[in-house]
C-alpha positions as CSV (number, residue, x, y, z in Angstrom):
1,X,120.4,126.5,133.0
2,X,119.7,122.8,133.0
3,X,117.9,120.4,130.3
4,X,115.4,118.3,130.7
5,X,115.3,114.8,128.2
6,X,112.3,112.5,127.7
7,X,113.2,108.9,127.0
8,X,111.0,106.6,124.7
9,X,111.3,103.0,123.2
10,X,111.2,102.2,119.9
11,X,111.7,99.0,117.9
12,X,112.7,98.6,114.5
13,X,113.0,95.8,111.8
14,X,114.9,95.2,108.9
15,X,115.6,92.2,106.9
16,X,118.9,92.2,106.6
17,X,121.0,93.1,109.9
18,X,120.4,94.6,113.6
19,X,122.0,97.7,112.8
20,X,119.9,98.8,109.8
21,X,116.6,97.7,112.1
22,X,118.5,100.8,114.7
23,X,119.1,103.0,111.8
24,X,115.3,102.4,110.5
25,X,113.9,103.4,114.0
26,X,116.3,106.5,114.7
27,X,115.6,107.8,110.9
28,X,112.1,107.2,111.4
29,X,111.9,109.0,114.7
30,X,114.1,112.1,113.4
31,X,111.5,112.8,110.8
32,X,109.0,113.9,113.6
33,X,111.0,114.3,116.6
34,X,113.7,117.2,117.3
35,X,116.4,117.1,119.5
36,X,117.4,113.5,119.2
37,X,120.3,112.6,121.6
38,X,121.4,109.6,122.9
39,X,120.0,106.1,121.9
40,X,120.7,102.9,123.8
41,X,119.9,99.2,122.1
42,X,118.8,97.4,125.2
43,X,117.6,94.3,123.0
44,X,118.2,92.2,119.6
45,X,116.0,89.4,118.8
46,X,114.8,87.9,115.5
47,X,111.1,87.2,114.2
48,X,110.5,83.9,112.1
49,X,107.9,83.6,110.3
50,X,107.3,81.3,107.1
51,X,111.5,80.6,107.2
52,X,112.1,84.4,106.6
53,X,113.9,86.1,109.3
54,X,113.0,90.0,110.7
55,X,116.0,91.1,112.8
56,X,114.3,93.4,115.8
57,X,115.8,96.0,117.4
58,X,114.7,97.5,120.6
59,X,116.1,100.7,121.8
60,X,115.7,103.7,124.2
61,X,116.0,107.0,122.9
62,X,116.3,110.4,124.5
63,X,115.6,113.8,123.0
64,X,114.9,117.2,124.7
65,X,112.0,117.8,126.5
66,X,110.3,121.3,124.6
67,X,107.9,122.5,126.7
68,X,105.6,124.1,123.9
69,X,105.8,127.6,125.6
70,X,107.5,130.0,123.0
71,X,110.5,131.8,124.8
72,X,112.4,134.6,124.0
73,X,115.6,133.3,121.7
74,X,114.4,130.1,120.1
């Protein structure tokens, strides 16, 4: 039986690095989404405000689609 995955876009931020920005986005998403599968970094940039740099990472994240209908064995 095949599976279906939904893809969403997230933006994480960090004061220290792009890696931390991506990690922040994924750890936050994992609190409310189940079965995260793949994350693809699609864009990296920085925001500069009052001389302070904030790293931003944009990601496409896939997770297994849940129909909401209970099925035996789940």
